[in-house]
C-alpha positions as CSV (number, residue, x, y, z in Angstrom):
1,M,-40.2,-23.5,17.0
2,F,-43.8,-23.9,17.4
3,D,-45.4,-27.2,19.5
4,V,-47.4,-28.5,16.8
5,Q,-46.9,-31.6,15.0
6,I,-47.8,-31.6,11.4
7,T,-48.4,-35.2,9.8
8,F,-49.7,-34.5,6.5
9,V,-48.5,-37.1,3.8
10,M,-49.0,-36.4,0.4
11,P,-51.7,-38.9,-1.2
12,H,-50.5,-40.6,-4.2
13,W,-53.6,-39.7,-6.0
14,L,-52.9,-36.3,-5.4
15,Y,-49.0,-36.6,-6.5
16,W,-49.7,-38.4,-9.7
17,G,-52.8,-35.8,-10.4
18,G,-50.7,-32.9,-9.8
19,L,-48.2,-34.0,-12.3
20,L,-50.6,-34.7,-14.9
21,L,-53.1,-31.8,-14.3
22,F,-51.0,-28.9,-13.4
23,P,-48.6,-28.4,-16.5
24,L,-51.9,-28.4,-18.6
25,V,-53.7,-25.8,-16.5
26,M,-50.4,-23.7,-16.7
27,M,-50.3,-24.1,-20.5
28,V,-53.6,-22.9,-21.1
29,F,-53.2,-19.7,-19.0
30,V,-50.0,-19.0,-21.0
31,R,-51.6,-19.6,-24.1
32,R,-54.2,-17.1,-23.4
33,A,-51.6,-14.6,-22.3
34,E,-49.7,-15.1,-25.5
35,K,-52.8,-14.6,-27.5
36,R,-53.4,-11.2,-25.9
37,R,-50.1,-10.1,-27.3
38,A,-50.1,-10.2,-31.0
39,G,-46.7,-10.0,-32.8
40,V,-44.3,-10.9,-29.9
41,P,-40.8,-9.3,-30.7
42,G,-38.1,-12.0,-30.7
43,A,-40.3,-15.0,-32.0
44,E,-38.1,-17.5,-33.7
45,E,-38.2,-17.5,-37.5
46,G,-38.9,-20.8,-39.1
47,P,-37.0,-22.3,-42.4
48,L,-36.4,-20.2,-45.3
49,T,-38.7,-21.0,-48.2
50,S,-37.9,-21.4,-51.7
51,D,-38.5,-17.5,-52.5
52,E,-36.5,-16.6,-49.6
53,L,-33.5,-18.8,-50.5
54,E,-33.9,-17.0,-54.0
55,E,-33.8,-13.7,-52.5
56,R,-30.7,-14.5,-50.5
57,I,-28.8,-15.9,-53.5
58,F,-29.9,-12.7,-55.4
59,H,-28.1,-10.6,-53.3
60,D,-25.0,-12.7,-53.5
61,R,-25.1,-13.9,-49.9
62,T,-23.6,-17.3,-48.8
63,L,-26.4,-19.5,-47.3
64,S,-25.6,-20.8,-43.9
65,Y,-26.6,-24.3,-42.5
66,E,-29.4,-22.8,-40.6
67,D,-30.9,-21.0,-43.7
68,L,-31.1,-24.4,-45.6
69,K,-32.9,-26.1,-42.6
70,A,-35.9,-27.5,-44.3
71,E,-39.0,-29.3,-42.9
72,N,-42.2,-31.1,-43.9
73,G,-45.4,-32.2,-42.5
74,F,-43.9,-35.2,-40.7
75,T,-41.1,-33.3,-39.2
76,R,-43.4,-30.4,-37.8
77,F,-45.8,-32.7,-36.2
78,I,-42.6,-34.7,-34.3
79,D,-41.4,-31.1,-33.3
80,R,-45.0,-30.2,-31.9
81,I,-44.8,-33.6,-30.1
82,S,-41.3,-32.7,-28.8
83,G,-42.0,-29.0,-27.9
84,F,-45.6,-30.2,-26.1
85,T,-43.8,-32.6,-24.0
86,G,-40.9,-30.3,-22.9
87,V,-42.8,-27.5,-22.1
88,F,-45.2,-30.0,-19.8
89,V,-42.6,-31.4,-17.9
90,A,-40.9,-27.9,-17.3
91,Y,-43.9,-26.9,-15.3
92,W,-43.0,-29.6,-12.9
93,T,-40.4,-27.3,-11.4
94,V,-43.2,-25.1,-10.1
95,I,-44.5,-28.1,-8.0
96,A,-40.6,-28.8,-6.8
97,V,-40.7,-25.2,-5.4
98,V,-43.9,-25.4,-3.6
99,T,-43.0,-28.9,-2.3
100,Y,-39.7,-27.7,-0.7
101,F,-41.2,-24.8,0.4
102,Y,-43.4,-26.9,2.5
103,E,-40.6,-29.2,3.5
104,V,-38.4,-26.2,5.0
105,T,-41.4,-24.7,6.8
106,V,-42.8,-27.8,8.5
107,R,-39.1,-28.9,9.3
108,Y,-37.8,-25.6,11.0
109,F,-40.8,-24.1,12.3
110,F,-43.0,-27.3,13.2
111,D,-40.3,-29.7,13.8
112,S,-41.9,-31.9,11.3
113,P,-39.7,-33.3,8.6
114,T,-41.0,-35.4,5.8
115,N,-39.4,-38.2,3.7
116,W,-42.1,-38.3,1.1
117,A,-41.0,-34.9,0.0
118,H,-37.7,-35.8,-1.0
119,E,-38.7,-39.0,-2.6
120,S,-41.5,-37.5,-4.7
121,M,-39.2,-34.9,-6.1
122,F,-36.2,-37.1,-6.9
123,L,-38.7,-39.5,-8.8
124,M,-40.0,-36.3,-10.4
125,F,-36.9,-34.8,-11.6
126,G,-36.0,-38.3,-12.7
127,M,-39.0,-38.5,-15.1
128,Q,-38.4,-34.6,-16.2
129,Y,-35.0,-35.4,-17.4
130,L,-36.1,-38.5,-19.4
131,I,-39.1,-36.9,-21.0
132,A,-37.5,-33.7,-21.7
133,G,-34.7,-35.3,-23.8
134,A,-36.5,-34.7,-26.8
135,Y,-37.2,-31.3,-26.2
136,A,-33.4,-30.9,-25.6
137,Y,-32.6,-32.5,-29.0
138,L,-35.1,-30.4,-30.9
139,H,-33.4,-27.2,-29.9
140,D,-29.7,-28.5,-29.9
141,A,-29.3,-28.3,-26.2
142,H,-27.3,-31.5,-25.9
143,V,-23.6,-31.9,-25.6
144,R,-21.6,-31.9,-29.0
145,V,-18.0,-32.5,-29.1
146,D,-16.9,-30.3,-31.9
147,L,-13.9,-31.2,-33.8
148,F,-14.9,-30.6,-37.1
149,Y,-18.7,-29.7,-37.2
150,S,-18.4,-25.8,-36.8
151,K,-16.0,-25.6,-39.7
152,A,-17.9,-27.6,-42.1
153,G,-20.2,-26.3,-44.5
154,P,-24.1,-26.9,-45.0
155,R,-23.5,-30.1,-46.9
156,G,-20.7,-31.3,-44.6
157,K,-22.7,-30.3,-41.2
158,A,-25.9,-32.4,-42.9
159,A,-23.7,-35.4,-43.5
160,L,-22.0,-35.5,-40.4
161,D,-25.6,-35.2,-38.5
162,I,-26.9,-38.2,-40.8
163,F,-23.8,-40.1,-39.7
164,T,-24.2,-39.5,-36.1
165,S,-27.8,-40.1,-36.4
166,V,-27.2,-43.7,-37.1
167,F,-25.5,-44.3,-33.8
168,F,-28.1,-41.8,-32.1
169,L,-30.9,-44.0,-33.2
170,I,-29.1,-47.2,-32.0
171,F,-29.0,-45.8,-28.5
172,A,-32.5,-44.7,-28.7
173,L,-33.8,-48.1,-29.7
174,A,-31.6,-49.6,-26.9
175,L,-33.0,-47.2,-24.3
176,L,-36.7,-47.9,-25.6
177,W,-36.2,-51.7,-25.1
178,T,-34.5,-51.2,-21.8
179,G,-37.3,-49.0,-20.5
180,W,-40.2,-51.3,-21.7
181,T,-38.5,-54.1,-20.0
182,F,-38.2,-52.6,-16.7
183,F,-41.8,-51.1,-17.1
184,S,-43.2,-54.4,-18.0
185,N,-41.4,-56.1,-15.2
186,S,-42.8,-53.4,-12.7
187,V,-46.3,-54.1,-13.3
188,S,-48.4,-57.2,-12.5
189,A,-49.6,-59.5,-15.2
190,D,-53.1,-59.2,-13.3
191,F,-53.1,-55.2,-13.5
192,L,-52.1,-55.0,-17.1
193,P,-52.3,-57.8,-19.9
194,F,-49.0,-57.2,-21.4
195,A,-47.0,-56.8,-18.2
196,T,-44.5,-59.5,-17.1
197,G,-44.3,-58.7,-13.3
198,Y,-45.8,-60.7,-10.1
199,A,-46.9,-57.4,-8.4
200,N,-46.9,-53.5,-9.1
201,E,-43.7,-52.4,-8.1
202,R,-43.6,-50.0,-4.9
203,S,-41.0,-48.0,-2.9
204,F,-39.4,-49.6,0.2
205,T,-40.0,-46.2,2.2
206,E,-43.2,-45.5,4.3
207,W,-44.7,-43.5,1.4
208,Q,-45.2,-46.6,-0.6
209,I,-45.5,-45.0,-3.9
210,A,-45.6,-46.9,-7.0
211,Y,-42.6,-47.3,-9.3
212,W,-44.2,-48.4,-12.7
213,P,-45.4,-45.1,-13.7
214,V,-41.7,-43.6,-13.1
215,K,-40.6,-46.7,-15.3
216,A,-43.0,-45.9,-17.7
217,A,-41.3,-42.5,-18.2
218,I,-38.0,-44.3,-19.2
219,F,-39.8,-46.0,-22.1
220,L,-42.0,-42.8,-22.9
221,G,-38.7,-40.7,-22.8
222,A,-37.0,-42.9,-25.1
223,L,-40.0,-43.2,-27.6
224,F,-40.0,-39.2,-27.8
225,L,-36.3,-39.1,-28.1
226,L,-36.4,-42.0,-31.0
227,L,-39.3,-39.8,-32.8
228,Q,-37.2,-36.6,-32.5
229,G,-34.2,-38.4,-34.0
230,V,-36.3,-39.7,-36.9
231,G,-37.5,-36.3,-37.5
232,R,-33.8,-34.7,-37.3
233,L,-32.5,-37.5,-39.8
234,V,-35.2,-36.6,-42.2
235,K,-34.5,-32.7,-41.8
236,D,-30.8,-33.5,-42.6
237,I,-31.7,-35.3,-45.9
238,L,-33.9,-32.5,-47.0
239,V,-31.0,-30.4,-46.5
240,M,-28.8,-32.5,-48.6
241,R,-31.3,-32.6,-51.2
242,R,-31.7,-28.7,-51.2
243,V,-27.8,-28.2,-51.2
244,S,-27.6,-30.7,-54.2
245,A,-30.1,-29.1,-56.1
246,L,-28.6,-25.4,-55.6
247,E,-25.4,-26.8,-56.8
248,E,-26.8,-28.5,-59.9
249,E,-28.2,-25.0,-60.7
250,G,-24.8,-23.2,-60.2
251,R,-25.6,-21.7,-57.1
252,H,-23.0,-20.9,-54.6
253,V,-23.8,-22.5,-51.3
C-alpha cells in the first residue's frame, strides 16, 4: 500500500531481554495496583485450620476433600514458585500481541513481511507451555480422566492422588533428564563447562536465533513440574493423616 520497505529485524538481545524483563515490570505494576485495593472480593480461601475444621464438624457438616486440604512451609514455598513462574510467562502473551500486530502492519501496509516474527513467537509459546506446566498442575488445570475420582471420599481421593503421583513423578524425572540432555548437547563446552556440545546451536533461518535457551526451558519446565508434583504428594499425605486423625476421634468425614 505504501511504497516504503521496512527492514527491521528483532535483535537477539531485545528478544531475550524482553522475555526476561517485561513480565517483571508488569508484575511490579500489578502488585502496586493490588496493594491499592484492600480486601479484594472473591479472593481464594486457603486450607481450613484445625479450629475451622472443628467448627465444621460441630455444625454436623460432612467435610469435603477441599475442606481437608493441608499444607506446610515446604508446600507453600513450592506453590509460590509455581505461581510466580506461571504468571511470569503469562505476560508473554502481551509480547505476542504486539509482535503479531507489527507483522500484520508491515506485511499488509508496507509489503514487508518478516520471518523472525513467526519464529520468535512459536519458540516463545513453546517455552511458555513448558514453564507454565507447574502452574497448571497447581490449579488442577490439567486433564484428568475421571472414572472413580469424583465419587470417592476424601480418603479415596487422597489415595488415588498418591497412587497417580508415582507415575507423574516418573514422567517428570524422564522429562527432566531429556531436557537436560537436549540443553547440554545444544551448548558448546567452551561456552559452559558442563555442556557436551561442539557449538551453540542456532536456527537455520536468516534470524539465526540461539536454540539453547529454548531447550533450557524444557529442563526448567520439567524441574518446576517435578517440584510441584512433590509438593502435591506431600499435600495428599497430609490429607491422609488428617482423615486418619479425625476418624480415630470418631469424627464423620
